[in-house]
PDB file of N, CA, C and O in Angstrom:
ATOM      1  N   MET A   1      92.244 209.232  80.366  1.00  0.00           N
ATOM      2  CA  MET A   1      93.575 208.824  80.658  1.00  0.00           C
ATOM      3  C   MET A   1      94.532 209.808  79.981  1.00  0.00           C
ATOM      4  O   MET A   1      94.287 210.244  78.856  1.00  0.00           O
ATOM      5  N   GLU A   2      95.601 210.148  80.658  1.00  0.00           N
ATOM      6  CA  GLU A   2      96.601 211.036  80.105  1.00  0.00           C
ATOM      7  C   GLU A   2      97.279 210.368  78.926  1.00  0.00           C
ATOM      8  O   GLU A   2      97.450 209.149  78.919  1.00  0.00           O
ATOM      9  N   MET A   3      97.666 211.148  77.929  1.00  0.00           N
ATOM     10  CA  MET A   3      98.317 210.605  76.733  1.00  0.00           C
ATOM     11  C   MET A   3      99.581 209.798  77.107  1.00  0.00           C
ATOM     12  O   MET A   3      99.846 208.744  76.529  1.00  0.00           O
ATOM     13  N   SER A   4     100.357 210.315  78.086  1.00  0.00           N
ATOM     14  CA  SER A   4     101.605 209.644  78.441  1.00  0.00           C
ATOM     15  C   SER A   4     101.379 208.255  79.013  1.00  0.00           C
ATOM     16  O   SER A   4     102.267 207.405  78.946  1.00  0.00           O
ATOM     17  N   ALA A   5     100.184 208.013  79.583  1.00  0.00           N
ATOM     18  CA  ALA A   5      99.948 206.680  80.205  1.00  0.00           C
ATOM     19  C   ALA A   5      99.884 205.613  79.114  1.00  0.00           C
ATOM     20  O   ALA A   5     100.138 204.445  79.409  1.00  0.00           O
ATOM     21  N   TYR A   6      99.563 205.952  77.888  1.00  0.00           N
ATOM     22  CA  TYR A   6      99.564 204.919  76.818  1.00  0.00           C
ATOM     23  C   TYR A   6     100.959 204.344  76.595  1.00  0.00           C
ATOM     24  O   TYR A   6     101.096 203.267  76.016  1.00  0.00           O
ATOM     25  N   PHE A   7     102.001 205.051  77.049  1.00  0.00           N
ATOM     26  CA  PHE A   7     103.380 204.609  76.834  1.00  0.00           C
ATOM     27  C   PHE A   7     103.997 203.999  78.047  1.00  0.00           C
ATOM     28  O   PHE A   7     105.180 203.658  78.024  1.00  0.00           O
ATOM     29  N   GLU A   8     103.231 203.842  79.135  1.00  0.00           N
ATOM     30  CA  GLU A   8     103.702 203.200  80.368  1.00  0.00           C
ATOM     31  C   GLU A   8     103.562 201.688  80.260  1.00  0.00           C
ATOM     32  O   GLU A   8     102.746 201.190  79.485  1.00  0.00           O
ATOM     33  N   GLN A   9     104.371 200.949  81.047  1.00  0.00           N
ATOM     34  CA  GLN A   9     104.191 199.511  81.067  1.00  0.00           C
ATOM     35  C   GLN A   9     102.819 199.186  81.627  1.00  0.00           C
ATOM     36  O   GLN A   9     102.273 199.944  82.427  1.00  0.00           O
ATOM     37  N   ALA A  10     102.269 198.070  81.212  1.00  0.00           N
ATOM     38  CA  ALA A  10     100.940 197.620  81.659  1.00  0.00           C
ATOM     39  C   ALA A  10     100.866 196.148  81.837  1.00  0.00           C
ATOM     40  O   ALA A  10     101.626 195.382  81.244  1.00  0.00           O
ATOM     41  N   SER A  11      99.928 195.756  82.672  1.00  0.00           N
ATOM     42  CA  SER A  11      99.657 194.345  82.907  1.00  0.00           C
ATOM     43  C   SER A  11      98.174 194.087  82.577  1.00  0.00           C
ATOM     44  O   SER A  11      97.312 194.898  82.916  1.00  0.00           O
ATOM     45  N   LEU A  12      97.891 192.973  81.927  1.00  0.00           N
ATOM     46  CA  LEU A  12      96.553 192.640  81.564  1.00  0.00           C
ATOM     47  C   LEU A  12      96.232 191.259  82.171  1.00  0.00           C
ATOM     48  O   LEU A  12      97.006 190.316  82.004  1.00  0.00           O
ATOM     49  N   TYR A  13      95.138 191.145  82.846  1.00  0.00           N
ATOM     50  CA  TYR A  13      94.664 189.894  83.460  1.00  0.00           C
ATOM     51  C   TYR A  13      93.343 189.534  82.790  1.00  0.00           C
ATOM     52  O   TYR A  13      92.437 190.364  82.706  1.00  0.00           O
ATOM     53  N   TYR A  14      93.234 188.283  82.310  1.00  0.00           N
ATOM     54  CA  TYR A  14      91.946 187.884  81.701  1.00  0.00           C
ATOM     55  C   TYR A  14      91.796 186.364  81.827  1.00  0.00           C
ATOM     56  O   TYR A  14      92.768 185.640  82.043  1.00  0.00           O
ATOM     57  N   ALA A  15      90.578 185.917  81.690  1.00  0.00           N
ATOM     58  CA  ALA A  15      90.264 184.467  81.816  1.00  0.00           C
ATOM     59  C   ALA A  15      90.593 183.761  80.495  1.00  0.00           C
ATOM     60  O   ALA A  15      90.394 184.315  79.414  1.00  0.00           O
ATOM     61  N   LYS A  16      91.091 182.552  80.603  1.00  0.00           N
ATOM     62  CA  LYS A  16      91.351 181.744  79.396  1.00  0.00           C
ATOM     63  C   LYS A  16      90.065 181.438  78.659  1.00  0.00           C
ATOM     64  O   LYS A  16      90.046 181.416  77.428  1.00  0.00           O
ATOM     65  N   SER A  17      88.977 181.200  79.404  1.00  0.00           N
ATOM     66  CA  SER A  17      87.720 180.819  78.765  1.00  0.00           C
ATOM     67  C   SER A  17      86.574 181.338  79.662  1.00  0.00           C
ATOM     68  O   SER A  17      86.646 181.213  80.885  1.00  0.00           O
ATOM     69  N   PRO A  18      85.542 181.906  79.070  1.00  0.00           N
ATOM     70  CA  PRO A  18      84.425 182.416  79.865  1.00  0.00           C
ATOM     71  C   PRO A  18      83.493 181.264  80.325  1.00  0.00           C
ATOM     72  O   PRO A  18      82.588 181.497  81.126  1.00  0.00           O
ATOM     73  N   HIS A  19      83.708 180.024  79.821  1.00  0.00           N
ATOM     74  CA  HIS A  19      82.792 178.937  80.080  1.00  0.00           C
ATOM     75  C   HIS A  19      83.209 177.989  81.160  1.00  0.00           C
ATOM     76  O   HIS A  19      82.420 177.135  81.565  1.00  0.00           O
ATOM     77  N   ARG A  20      84.413 178.106  81.639  1.00  0.00           N
ATOM     78  CA  ARG A  20      84.867 177.188  82.674  1.00  0.00           C
ATOM     79  C   ARG A  20      84.337 177.591  84.060  1.00  0.00           C
ATOM     80  O   ARG A  20      84.195 178.776  84.363  1.00  0.00           O
ATOM     81  N   ARG A  21      84.060 176.621  84.857  1.00  0.00           N
ATOM     82  CA  ARG A  21      83.623 176.898  86.207  1.00  0.00           C
ATOM     83  C   ARG A  21      84.713 177.534  87.019  1.00  0.00           C
ATOM     84  O   ARG A  21      84.486 178.532  87.703  1.00  0.00           O
ATOM     85  N   ARG A  22      85.887 176.972  86.951  1.00  0.00           N
ATOM     86  CA  ARG A  22      87.072 177.554  87.639  1.00  0.00           C
ATOM     87  C   ARG A  22      87.838 178.266  86.573  1.00  0.00           C
ATOM     88  O   ARG A  22      88.480 177.637  85.732  1.00  0.00           O
ATOM     89  N   LYS A  23      87.779 179.570  86.595  1.00  0.00           N
ATOM     90  CA  LYS A  23      88.389 180.409  85.547  1.00  0.00           C
ATOM     91  C   LYS A  23      89.887 180.584  85.867  1.00  0.00           C
ATOM     92  O   LYS A  23      90.239 181.201  86.873  1.00  0.00           O
ATOM     93  N   ALA A  24      90.757 180.043  85.016  1.00  0.00           N
ATOM     94  CA  ALA A  24      92.191 180.242  85.145  1.00  0.00           C
ATOM     95  C   ALA A  24      92.495 181.611  84.545  1.00  0.00           C
ATOM     96  O   ALA A  24      92.077 181.920  83.429  1.00  0.00           O
ATOM     97  N   LEU A  25      93.222 182.418  85.294  1.00  0.00           N
ATOM     98  CA  LEU A  25      93.581 183.743  84.786  1.00  0.00           C
ATOM     99  C   LEU A  25      94.908 183.699  84.051  1.00  0.00           C
ATOM    100  O   LEU A  25      95.833 182.971  84.413  1.00  0.00           O
ATOM    101  N   VAL A  26      94.963 184.511  83.000  1.00  0.00           N
ATOM    102  CA  VAL A  26      96.182 184.698  82.226  1.00  0.00           C
ATOM    103  C   VAL A  26      96.688 186.079  82.578  1.00  0.00           C
ATOM    104  O   VAL A  26      95.932 187.047  82.662  1.00  0.00           O
ATOM    105  N   PHE A  27      98.016 186.138  82.784  1.00  0.00           N
ATOM    106  CA  PHE A  27      98.669 187.389  83.055  1.00  0.00           C
ATOM    107  C   PHE A  27      99.615 187.684  81.910  1.00  0.00           C
ATOM    108  O   PHE A  27     100.410 186.830  81.518  1.00  0.00           O
ATOM    109  N   ARG A  28      99.529 188.925  81.358  1.00  0.00           N
ATOM    110  CA  ARG A  28     100.463 189.332  80.304  1.00  0.00           C
ATOM    111  C   ARG A  28     100.946 190.725  80.607  1.00  0.00           C
ATOM    112  O   ARG A  28     100.173 191.615  80.960  1.00  0.00           O
ATOM    113  N   ARG A  29     102.285 190.899  80.458  1.00  0.00           N
ATOM    114  CA  ARG A  29     102.866 192.208  80.669  1.00  0.00           C
ATOM    115  C   ARG A  29     103.202 192.785  79.270  1.00  0.00           C
ATOM    116  O   ARG A  29     103.664 192.076  78.376  1.00  0.00           O
ATOM    117  N   PHE A  30     102.955 194.068  79.129  1.00  0.00           N
ATOM    118  CA  PHE A  30     103.200 194.786  77.850  1.00  0.00           C
ATOM    119  C   PHE A  30     104.111 195.973  78.143  1.00  0.00           C
ATOM    120  O   PHE A  30     104.003 196.615  79.187  1.00  0.00           O
ATOM    121  N   GLU A  31     104.993 196.246  77.219  1.00  0.00           N
ATOM    122  CA  GLU A  31     105.901 197.420  77.342  1.00  0.00           C
ATOM    123  C   GLU A  31     105.141 198.726  77.310  1.00  0.00           C
ATOM    124  O   GLU A  31     105.528 199.692  77.967  1.00  0.00           O
ATOM    125  N   GLN A  32     104.055 198.761  76.545  1.00  0.00           N
ATOM    126  CA  GLN A  32     103.229 199.943  76.453  1.00  0.00           C
ATOM    127  C   GLN A  32     101.783 199.594  76.707  1.00  0.00           C
ATOM    128  O   GLN A  32     101.279 198.580  76.225  1.00  0.00           O
ATOM    129  N   ALA A  33     101.122 200.440  77.465  1.00  0.00           N
ATOM    130  CA  ALA A  33      99.693 200.221  77.751  1.00  0.00           C
ATOM    131  C   ALA A  33      98.878 200.209  76.457  1.00  0.00           C
ATOM    132  O   ALA A  33      97.898 199.468  76.366  1.00  0.00           O
ATOM    133  N   ALA A  34      99.244 200.987  75.483  1.00  0.00           N
ATOM    134  CA  ALA A  34      98.532 200.991  74.190  1.00  0.00           C
ATOM    135  C   ALA A  34      98.528 199.607  73.564  1.00  0.00           C
ATOM    136  O   ALA A  34      97.529 199.194  72.974  1.00  0.00           O
ATOM    137  N   GLU A  35      99.624 198.894  73.684  1.00  0.00           N
ATOM    138  CA  GLU A  35      99.720 197.532  73.127  1.00  0.00           C
ATOM    139  C   GLU A  35      98.770 196.630  73.865  1.00  0.00           C
ATOM    140  O   GLU A  35      98.079 195.816  73.252  1.00  0.00           O
ATOM    141  N   ALA A  36      98.725 196.764  75.194  1.00  0.00           N
ATOM    142  CA  ALA A  36      97.804 195.923  75.988  1.00  0.00           C
ATOM    143  C   ALA A  36      96.352 196.221  75.628  1.00  0.00           C
ATOM    144  O   ALA A  36      95.535 195.307  75.507  1.00  0.00           O
ATOM    145  N   ILE A  37      96.040 197.483  75.460  1.00  0.00           N
ATOM    146  CA  ILE A  37      94.664 197.864  75.126  1.00  0.00           C
ATOM    147  C   ILE A  37      94.307 197.343  73.749  1.00  0.00           C
ATOM    148  O   ILE A  37      93.216 196.803  73.562  1.00  0.00           O
ATOM    149  N   ARG A  38      95.195 197.490  72.784  1.00  0.00           N
ATOM    150  CA  ARG A  38      94.891 196.948  71.449  1.00  0.00           C
ATOM    151  C   ARG A  38      94.726 195.440  71.473  1.00  0.00           C
ATOM    152  O   ARG A  38      93.814 194.913  70.837  1.00  0.00           O
ATOM    153  N   PHE A  39      95.580 194.736  72.186  1.00  0.00           N
ATOM    154  CA  PHE A  39      95.445 193.290  72.282  1.00  0.00           C
ATOM    155  C   PHE A  39      94.100 192.933  72.931  1.00  0.00           C
ATOM    156  O   PHE A  39      93.403 192.045  72.440  1.00  0.00           O
ATOM    157  N   ALA A  40      93.730 193.602  74.014  1.00  0.00           N
ATOM    158  CA  ALA A  40      92.472 193.259  74.696  1.00  0.00           C
ATOM    159  C   ALA A  40      91.262 193.452  73.789  1.00  0.00           C
ATOM    160  O   ALA A  40      90.374 192.601  73.733  1.00  0.00           O
ATOM    161  N   VAL A  41      91.234 194.559  73.091  1.00  0.00           N
ATOM    162  CA  VAL A  41      90.077 194.885  72.268  1.00  0.00           C
ATOM    163  C   VAL A  41      90.053 194.068  70.975  1.00  0.00           C
ATOM    164  O   VAL A  41      88.990 193.612  70.554  1.00  0.00           O
ATOM    165  N   GLU A  42      91.191 193.885  70.354  1.00  0.00           N
ATOM    166  CA  GLU A  42      91.206 193.229  69.043  1.00  0.00           C
ATOM    167  C   GLU A  42      91.343 191.704  69.119  1.00  0.00           C
ATOM    168  O   GLU A  42      90.932 191.014  68.186  1.00  0.00           O
ATOM    169  N   GLU A  43      91.903 191.166  70.192  1.00  0.00           N
ATOM    170  CA  GLU A  43      92.164 189.745  70.237  1.00  0.00           C
ATOM    171  C   GLU A  43      91.255 188.949  71.196  1.00  0.00           C
ATOM    172  O   GLU A  43      91.007 187.766  70.964  1.00  0.00           O
ATOM    173  N   LEU A  44      90.774 189.572  72.238  1.00  0.00           N
ATOM    174  CA  LEU A  44      89.970 188.862  73.224  1.00  0.00           C
ATOM    175  C   LEU A  44      88.527 188.841  72.781  1.00  0.00           C
ATOM    176  O   LEU A  44      88.044 189.799  72.178  1.00  0.00           O
ATOM    177  N   ALA A  45      87.838 187.764  73.073  1.00  0.00           N
ATOM    178  CA  ALA A  45      86.378 187.698  72.827  1.00  0.00           C
ATOM    179  C   ALA A  45      85.694 188.716  73.725  1.00  0.00           C
ATOM    180  O   ALA A  45      86.168 188.969  74.832  1.00  0.00           O
ATOM    181  N   PRO A  46      84.599 189.303  73.279  1.00  0.00           N
ATOM    182  CA  PRO A  46      83.946 190.297  74.081  1.00  0.00           C
ATOM    183  C   PRO A  46      83.605 189.887  75.492  1.00  0.00           C
ATOM    184  O   PRO A  46      83.713 190.694  76.416  1.00  0.00           O
ATOM    185  N   GLU A  47      83.186 188.616  75.678  1.00  0.00           N
ATOM    186  CA  GLU A  47      82.860 188.134  77.032  1.00  0.00           C
ATOM    187  C   GLU A  47      84.105 187.994  77.918  1.00  0.00           C
ATOM    188  O   GLU A  47      84.003 188.101  79.140  1.00  0.00           O
ATOM    189  N   ILE A  48      85.248 187.763  77.333  1.00  0.00           N
ATOM    190  CA  ILE A  48      86.484 187.697  78.098  1.00  0.00           C
ATOM    191  C   ILE A  48      86.947 189.112  78.411  1.00  0.00           C
ATOM    192  O   ILE A  48      87.377 189.380  79.533  1.00  0.00           O
ATOM    193  N   LEU A  49      86.867 190.027  77.440  1.00  0.00           N
ATOM    194  CA  LEU A  49      87.237 191.405  77.639  1.00  0.00           C
ATOM    195  C   LEU A  49      86.426 191.979  78.810  1.00  0.00           C
ATOM    196  O   LEU A  49      86.973 192.699  79.646  1.00  0.00           O
ATOM    197  N   LYS A  50      85.143 191.667  78.872  1.00  0.00           N
ATOM    198  CA  LYS A  50      84.276 192.201  79.900  1.00  0.00           C
ATOM    199  C   LYS A  50      84.760 191.853  81.329  1.00  0.00           C
ATOM    200  O   LYS A  50      84.540 192.617  82.269  1.00  0.00           O
ATOM    201  N   GLY A  51      85.422 190.683  81.472  1.00  0.00           N
ATOM    202  CA  GLY A  51      85.905 190.274  82.780  1.00  0.00           C
ATOM    203  C   GLY A  51      87.382 190.534  82.987  1.00  0.00           C
ATOM    204  O   GLY A  51      87.945 190.085  83.985  1.00  0.00           O
ATOM    205  N   SER A  52      88.027 191.245  82.077  1.00  0.00           N
ATOM    206  CA  SER A  52      89.460 191.498  82.190  1.00  0.00           C
ATOM    207  C   SER A  52      89.808 192.717  83.032  1.00  0.00           C
ATOM    208  O   SER A  52      88.957 193.559  83.318  1.00  0.00           O
ATOM    209  N   THR A  53      91.070 192.793  83.420  1.00  0.00           N
ATOM    210  CA  THR A  53      91.563 193.948  84.190  1.00  0.00           C
ATOM    211  C   THR A  53      92.875 194.435  83.573  1.00  0.00           C
ATOM    212  O   THR A  53      93.781 193.644  83.309  1.00  0.00           O
ATOM    213  N   LEU A  54      92.960 195.718  83.352  1.00  0.00           N
ATOM    214  CA  LEU A  54      94.188 196.349  82.842  1.00  0.00           C
ATOM    215  C   LEU A  54      94.766 197.194  83.973  1.00  0.00           C
ATOM    216  O   LEU A  54      94.070 198.009  84.579  1.00  0.00           O
ATOM    217  N   GLU A  55      96.052 196.984  84.245  1.00  0.00           N
ATOM    218  CA  GLU A  55      96.746 197.758  85.307  1.00  0.00           C
ATOM    219  C   GLU A  55      97.840 198.567  84.666  1.00  0.00           C
ATOM    220  O   GLU A  55      98.731 198.031  84.007  1.00  0.00           O
ATOM    221  N   ILE A  56      97.760 199.908  84.874  1.00  0.00           N
ATOM    222  CA  ILE A  56      98.828 200.822  84.401  1.00  0.00           C
ATOM    223  C   ILE A  56      99.259 201.609  85.606  1.00  0.00           C
ATOM    224  O   ILE A  56      98.499 202.390  86.179  1.00  0.00           O
ATOM    225  N   ASN A  57     100.512 201.379  85.979  1.00  0.00           N
ATOM    226  CA  ASN A  57     101.051 201.939  87.240  1.00  0.00           C
ATOM    227  C   ASN A  57     100.133 201.429  88.344  1.00  0.00           C
ATOM    228  O   ASN A  57      99.997 200.216  88.500  1.00  0.00           O
ATOM    229  N   ASP A  58      99.516 202.285  89.093  1.00  0.00           N
ATOM    230  CA  ASP A  58      98.641 201.829  90.188  1.00  0.00           C
ATOM    231  C   ASP A  58      97.162 202.035  89.827  1.00  0.00           C
ATOM    232  O   ASP A  58      96.303 201.967  90.706  1.00  0.00           O
ATOM    233  N   THR A  59      96.867 202.276  88.597  1.00  0.00           N
ATOM    234  CA  THR A  59      95.468 202.498  88.155  1.00  0.00           C
ATOM    235  C   THR A  59      94.950 201.238  87.493  1.00  0.00           C
ATOM    236  O   THR A  59      95.626 200.618  86.671  1.00  0.00           O
ATOM    237  N   HIS A  60      93.736 200.874  87.868  1.00  0.00           N
ATOM    238  CA  HIS A  60      93.092 199.682  87.292  1.00  0.00           C
ATOM    239  C   HIS A  60      91.902 200.090  86.427  1.00  0.00           C
ATOM    240  O   HIS A  60      91.107 200.957  86.790  1.00  0.00           O
ATOM    241  N   TYR A  61      91.811 199.441  85.283  1.00  0.00           N
ATOM    242  CA  TYR A  61      90.666 199.605  84.385  1.00  0.00           C
ATOM    243  C   TYR A  61      89.997 198.232  84.252  1.00  0.00           C
ATOM    244  O   TYR A  61      90.661 197.239  83.954  1.00  0.00           O
ATOM    245  N   PHE A  62      88.722 198.186  84.469  1.00  0.00           N
ATOM    246  CA  PHE A  62      88.011 196.918  84.500  1.00  0.00           C
ATOM    247  C   PHE A  62      87.090 196.830  83.301  1.00  0.00           C
ATOM    248  O   PHE A  62      86.426 197.800  82.936  1.00  0.00           O
ATOM    249  N   GLY A  63      87.058 195.625  82.677  1.00  0.00           N
ATOM    250  CA  GLY A  63      86.134 195.305  81.593  1.00  0.00           C
ATOM    251  C   GLY A  63      85.690 196.408  80.711  1.00  0.00           C
ATOM    252  O   GLY A  63      86.396 196.763  79.768  1.00  0.00           O
ATOM    253  N   ASP A  64      84.551 196.965  80.973  1.00  0.00           N
ATOM    254  CA  ASP A  64      83.932 197.974  80.123  1.00  0.00           C
ATOM    255  C   ASP A  64      84.665 199.303  80.072  1.00  0.00           C
ATOM    256  O   ASP A  64      84.319 200.160  79.259  1.00  0.00           O
ATOM    257  N   GLN A  65      85.678 199.497  80.926  1.00  0.00           N
ATOM    258  CA  GLN A  65      86.466 200.718  80.926  1.00  0.00           C
ATOM    259  C   GLN A  65      87.621 200.632  79.909  1.00  0.00           C
ATOM    260  O   GLN A  65      88.248 201.651  79.620  1.00  0.00           O
ATOM    261  N   ILE A  66      87.908 199.468  79.373  1.00  0.00           N
ATOM    262  CA  ILE A  66      89.038 199.304  78.485  1.00  0.00           C
ATOM    263  C   ILE A  66      88.715 199.746  77.040  1.00  0.00           C
ATOM    264  O   ILE A  66      89.533 200.416  76.411  1.00  0.00           O
ATOM    265  N   ARG A  67      87.575 199.391  76.529  1.00  0.00           N
ATOM    266  CA  ARG A  67      87.211 199.755  75.147  1.00  0.00           C
ATOM    267  C   ARG A  67      87.235 201.258  74.902  1.00  0.00           C
ATOM    268  O   ARG A  67      87.713 201.684  73.850  1.00  0.00           O
ATOM    269  N   PRO A  68      86.731 202.096  75.842  1.00  0.00           N
ATOM    270  CA  PRO A  68      86.809 203.548  75.588  1.00  0.00           C
ATOM    271  C   PRO A  68      88.252 204.079  75.457  1.00  0.00           C
ATOM    272  O   PRO A  68      88.471 205.099  74.804  1.00  0.00           O
ATOM    273  N   LEU A  69      89.221 203.406  76.064  1.00  0.00           N
ATOM    274  CA  LEU A  69      90.626 203.829  75.915  1.00  0.00           C
ATOM    275  C   LEU A  69      91.130 203.564  74.494  1.00  0.00           C
ATOM    276  O   LEU A  69      91.960 204.305  73.966  1.00  0.00           O
ATOM    277  N   TYR A  70      90.621 202.515  73.899  1.00  0.00           N
ATOM    278  CA  TYR A  70      90.941 202.173  72.519  1.00  0.00           C
ATOM    279  C   TYR A  70      90.254 203.122  71.550  1.00  0.00           C
ATOM    280  O   TYR A  70      90.850 203.519  70.549  1.00  0.00           O
ATOM    281  N   ASP A  71      89.012 203.493  71.831  1.00  0.00           N
ATOM    282  CA  ASP A  71      88.229 204.353  70.961  1.00  0.00           C
ATOM    283  C   ASP A  71      88.625 205.816  71.090  1.00  0.00           C
ATOM    284  O   ASP A  71      88.259 206.613  70.227  1.00  0.00           O
ATOM    285  N   ASP A  72      89.338 206.194  72.101  1.00  0.00           N
ATOM    286  CA  ASP A  72      89.728 207.557  72.355  1.00  0.00           C
ATOM    287  C   ASP A  72      90.584 208.088  71.205  1.00  0.00           C
ATOM    288  O   ASP A  72      91.423 207.360  70.674  1.00  0.00           O
ATOM    289  N   GLY A  73      90.387 209.312  70.827  1.00  0.00           N
ATOM    290  CA  GLY A  73      91.162 209.930  69.780  1.00  0.00           C
ATOM    291  C   GLY A  73      92.678 210.010  70.075  1.00  0.00           C
ATOM    292  O   GLY A  73      93.495 210.129  69.162  1.00  0.00           O
ATOM    293  N   ALA A  74      93.024 209.943  71.362  1.00  0.00           N
ATOM    294  CA  ALA A  74      94.411 210.000  71.754  1.00  0.00           C
ATOM    295  C   ALA A  74      95.126 208.661  71.647  1.00  0.00           C
ATOM    296  O   ALA A  74      96.342 208.596  71.828  1.00  0.00           O
ATOM    297  N   PHE A  75      94.375 207.571  71.351  1.00  0.00           N
ATOM    298  CA  PHE A  75      95.005 206.245  71.252  1.00  0.00           C
ATOM    299  C   PHE A  75      96.076 206.322  70.173  1.00  0.00           C
ATOM    300  O   PHE A  75      95.776 206.684  69.036  1.00  0.00           O
ATOM    301  N   PRO A  76      97.351 205.979  70.516  1.00  0.00           N
ATOM    302  CA  PRO A  76      98.468 206.243  69.616  1.00  0.00           C
ATOM    303  C   PRO A  76      98.758 205.177  68.557  1.00  0.00           C
ATOM    304  O   PRO A  76      99.575 205.414  67.668  1.00  0.00           O
ATOM    305  N   LEU A  77      98.121 204.031  68.627  1.00  0.00           N
ATOM    306  CA  LEU A  77      98.456 202.951  67.658  1.00  0.00           C
ATOM    307  C   LEU A  77      97.405 202.819  66.590  1.00  0.00           C
ATOM    308  O   LEU A  77      96.260 203.239  66.756  1.00  0.00           O
ATOM    309  N   ARG A  78      97.812 202.231  65.497  1.00  0.00           N
ATOM    310  CA  ARG A  78      96.858 201.991  64.412  1.00  0.00           C
ATOM    311  C   ARG A  78      95.861 200.905  64.846  1.00  0.00           C
ATOM    312  O   ARG A  78      96.246 199.881  65.411  1.00  0.00           O
ATOM    313  N   ARG A  79      94.591 201.148  64.573  1.00  0.00           N
ATOM    314  CA  ARG A  79      93.541 200.212  64.937  1.00  0.00           C
ATOM    315  C   ARG A  79      93.303 199.246  63.797  1.00  0.00           C
ATOM    316  O   ARG A  79      93.512 199.585  62.632  1.00  0.00           O
ATOM    317  N   ARG A  80      92.867 198.044  64.131  1.00  0.00           N
ATOM    318  CA  ARG A  80      92.570 197.028  63.072  1.00  0.00           C
ATOM    319  C   ARG A  80      91.498 197.598  62.156  1.00  0.00           C
ATOM    320  O   ARG A  80      90.507 198.168  62.613  1.00  0.00           O
ATOM    321  N   GLY A  81      91.709 197.439  60.879  1.00  0.00           N
ATOM    322  CA  GLY A  81      90.703 197.837  59.902  1.00  0.00           C
ATOM    323  C   GLY A  81      90.708 199.348  59.591  1.00  0.00           C
ATOM    324  O   GLY A  81      89.848 199.839  58.859  1.00  0.00           O
ATOM    325  N   LYS A  82      91.663 200.059  60.144  1.00  0.00           N
ATOM    326  CA  LYS A  82      91.728 201.542  59.847  1.00  0.00           C
ATOM    327  C   LYS A  82      93.015 201.914  59.232  1.00  0.00           C
ATOM    328  O   LYS A  82      93.237 203.085  58.925  1.00  0.00           O
TER     329      LYS A  82
END
């Protein structure tokens, strides 16, 4: 992902609970994609992160594609525990 994309608005879609038969989706908008990525990785349970979708402009990142954006050296925000 381009460094500038971390500063674009982003939308995050994720399930409230991984255990419900009918999964209600939560929609959250973030001013910066980096904030959405940090929230997804640091706040969502791993099984919920796996089923989540991050949208930045017209590009979609699904489940397992989100964590590498957080781990990337270009990630501009402070990570939890670092």
